[in-house]
RODO-2510 file (C-alpha; in nm, 4 decimals, decimal comma):
residues 98
     n   res          X          Y          Z
     1     x    -0,0386     0,3257     0,0046
     2     x     0,0599     0,0215     0,2102
     3     x     0,4103    -0,1299     0,2089
     4     x     0,4518    -0,4900     0,3133
     5     x     0,8004    -0,6012     0,4168
     6     x     0,8977    -0,9612     0,4876
     7     x     1,2434    -1,0780     0,5914
     8     x     1,3714    -1,4335     0,6192
     9     x     1,6566    -1,6269     0,7750
    10     x     1,7417    -1,9355     0,5757
    11     x     1,8300    -2,2735     0,7189
    12     x     2,1985    -2,3583     0,7311
    13     x     2,2968    -2,5236     0,4054
    14     x     2,0504    -2,3369     0,1844
    15     x     2,2117    -2,3293    -0,1594
    16     x     2,2391    -2,0528    -0,4174
    17     x     2,0182    -2,2628    -0,6465
    18     x     1,7478    -2,2773    -0,3805
    19     x     1,7641    -1,8993    -0,3351
    20     x     1,7417    -1,8625    -0,7138
    21     x     1,4196    -2,0658    -0,6887
    22     x     1,2851    -1,8130    -0,4381
    23     x     1,3757    -1,5338    -0,6813
    24     x     1,1970    -1,7138    -0,9654
    25     x     0,8857    -1,7840    -0,7603
    26     x     0,8557    -1,4265    -0,6414
    27     x     0,9326    -1,2774    -0,9843
    28     x     0,6178    -1,4296    -1,1322
    29     x     0,3803    -1,2854    -0,8701
    30     x     0,3364    -0,9279    -1,0034
    31     x     0,2148    -1,0737    -1,3338
    32     x    -0,0342    -1,2986    -1,1530
    33     x    -0,1577    -1,0598    -0,8816
    34     x    -0,2675    -0,7229    -1,0235
    35     x    -0,3055    -0,5694    -0,6756
    36     x     0,0759    -0,5505    -0,6492
    37     x     0,1821    -0,1939    -0,7353
    38     x     0,5574    -0,2370    -0,6744
    39     x     0,7556    -0,5494    -0,5870
    40     x     1,1208    -0,5852    -0,4920
    41     x     1,3083    -0,8729    -0,3356
    42     x     1,6577    -1,0094    -0,2929
    43     x     1,9307    -1,1569    -0,0832
    44     x     2,1053    -0,9464     0,1785
    45     x     2,4297    -0,7799     0,0775
    46     x     2,5479    -0,8254     0,4372
    47     x     2,7094    -0,4848     0,4699
    48     x     2,6517    -0,4994     0,8469
    49     x     2,6341    -0,7762     1,1055
    50     x     2,3006    -0,9085     1,2211
    51     x     2,1172    -0,8708     0,8927
    52     x     1,8551    -1,1158     0,7748
    53     x     1,9209    -1,3316     0,4682
    54     x     1,6444    -1,2176     0,2318
    55     x     1,3791    -0,9492     0,2034
    56     x     1,0615    -0,8775     0,0090
    57     x     0,9042    -0,5309    -0,0182
    58     x     0,5655    -0,4898    -0,1856
    59     x     0,3376    -0,1892    -0,2260
    60     x    -0,0430    -0,1957    -0,2406
    61     x    -0,3127     0,0703    -0,2728
    62     x    -0,4773    -0,0275     0,0556
    63     x    -0,5295    -0,2973     0,3175
    64     x    -0,7816    -0,4788     0,1006
    65     x    -0,5340    -0,5112    -0,1849
    66     x    -0,2691    -0,6426     0,0554
    67     x    -0,5103    -0,9021     0,1934
    68     x    -0,5910    -1,0215    -0,1590
    69     x    -0,2169    -1,0680    -0,2210
    70     x    -0,1559    -1,2342     0,1134
    71     x    -0,4223    -1,4988     0,0549
    72     x    -0,3863    -1,5254    -0,3242
    73     x    -0,3352    -1,8902    -0,4290
    74     x    -0,0213    -1,8110    -0,6319
    75     x     0,1383    -1,6239    -0,3406
    76     x     0,0435    -1,9001    -0,0977
    77     x     0,1888    -2,1607    -0,3371
    78     x     0,5257    -1,9823    -0,3583
    79     x     0,5403    -1,9343     0,0183
    80     x     0,4410    -2,2924     0,1024
    81     x     0,6393    -2,4808    -0,1618
    82     x     0,9441    -2,2623    -0,2294
    83     x     1,0114    -2,0313     0,0661
    84     x     0,8844    -2,2085     0,3767
    85     x     1,1007    -2,5220     0,3343
    86     x     1,4146    -2,3016     0,3441
    87     x     1,3252    -2,0666     0,6293
    88     x     1,4039    -2,0938     0,9992
    89     x     1,2700    -1,7507     1,0932
    90     x     1,0602    -1,4777     0,9351
    91     x     0,9285    -1,1352     1,0227
    92     x     0,6568    -0,9360     0,8462
    93     x     0,5331    -0,5810     0,8818
    94     x     0,2923    -0,3558     0,6946
    95     x     0,3338     0,0223     0,7104
    96     x     0,1270     0,3133     0,5837
    97     x     0,3199     0,5222     0,3330
    98     x     0,0599     0,7964     0,3545
***
């Protein structure tokens, strides 16, 4: 099992409505991309200093399934049209859950 984690820092002035648009865009992906086994996302609760603004965690059976998701037209559309315009910095990692 592979877990993909992405975290974002939003541009100053990003509104709650814009973040709600990110939520909406991401919420539709599990229905459109069957390779997604588990999918969670949300805004930081900011319990500690230095946190990022938003995170996505997604589980896949294997690297091939992750690559299908990563290049899937619906995922690319959400990233390019909804997320990317709001983001000043991002980090991504994939880990093996064993």
